[in-house]
N, C-alpha and C positions, 0 to 999 in steps of 0.2 A: 434389130429392126426398129426399136423408141427412138435407140441411141444418136445411129442413122439418121432416120424426119427429119430429127434438132436439127441435129446439123447439114442438115443437109440444106435445110428452112434454113438459119447463121449462114451460110457461109451463101446464098439470095441474097440476103439482106445485107451484105457485107455489100457485096453485086451494083445494089442497086442506086444504092446510097454513094460509090462509085460514078453511077449511069449510066449500069448496065442496064438490057428493059427485062423482065423478067416478062415469059411465057405464056404463065395462064396468070389471071385475074388475081386468082384464091393461094399463090406465090411469092412471097412466104408464109406462113403459115401467122398469126396472130401475135399475139400477147402469151392472150389467155391459155390460147391452145398447145403456146411454146410451153407456160409458166402449166399446165396440166396435161403435156408429153412428161416435161420432168418430173411431175408427183408422182405419176404413171411408174416411172423407171425403181427412180426411188423404193415407191410402195410392194417390185416382184425382187430389187436386190434384196431386201426386207425378208418376201418370204421366201426365198428359196434360201437364204441366209438362217432361219429358221427350220424350217425341214433340209439342212446343212450339207443344201447345196451351194456352192462360190456359180456367180454368174461368170459362163467361159467369154460373150466376149468384152470387152473393157471401151474406154468410152471414146470417138476416135483423139481428143482434146486428152488420152490419156491417162484418167480417173478410175 
């Protein structure tokens, strides 16, 4: 879920750069929010590895 949220935000940012208008004033996520989501995803993945579980969902970018 967090990975998808981050990915969707980046897609919105790219669309805005091409001149498309966003529907909401709070979208895309700010750079700080995007960084925070990335950190959260990394921490959760590390925690899952410590518990012996691999993430079931892959990044939309194939990472």
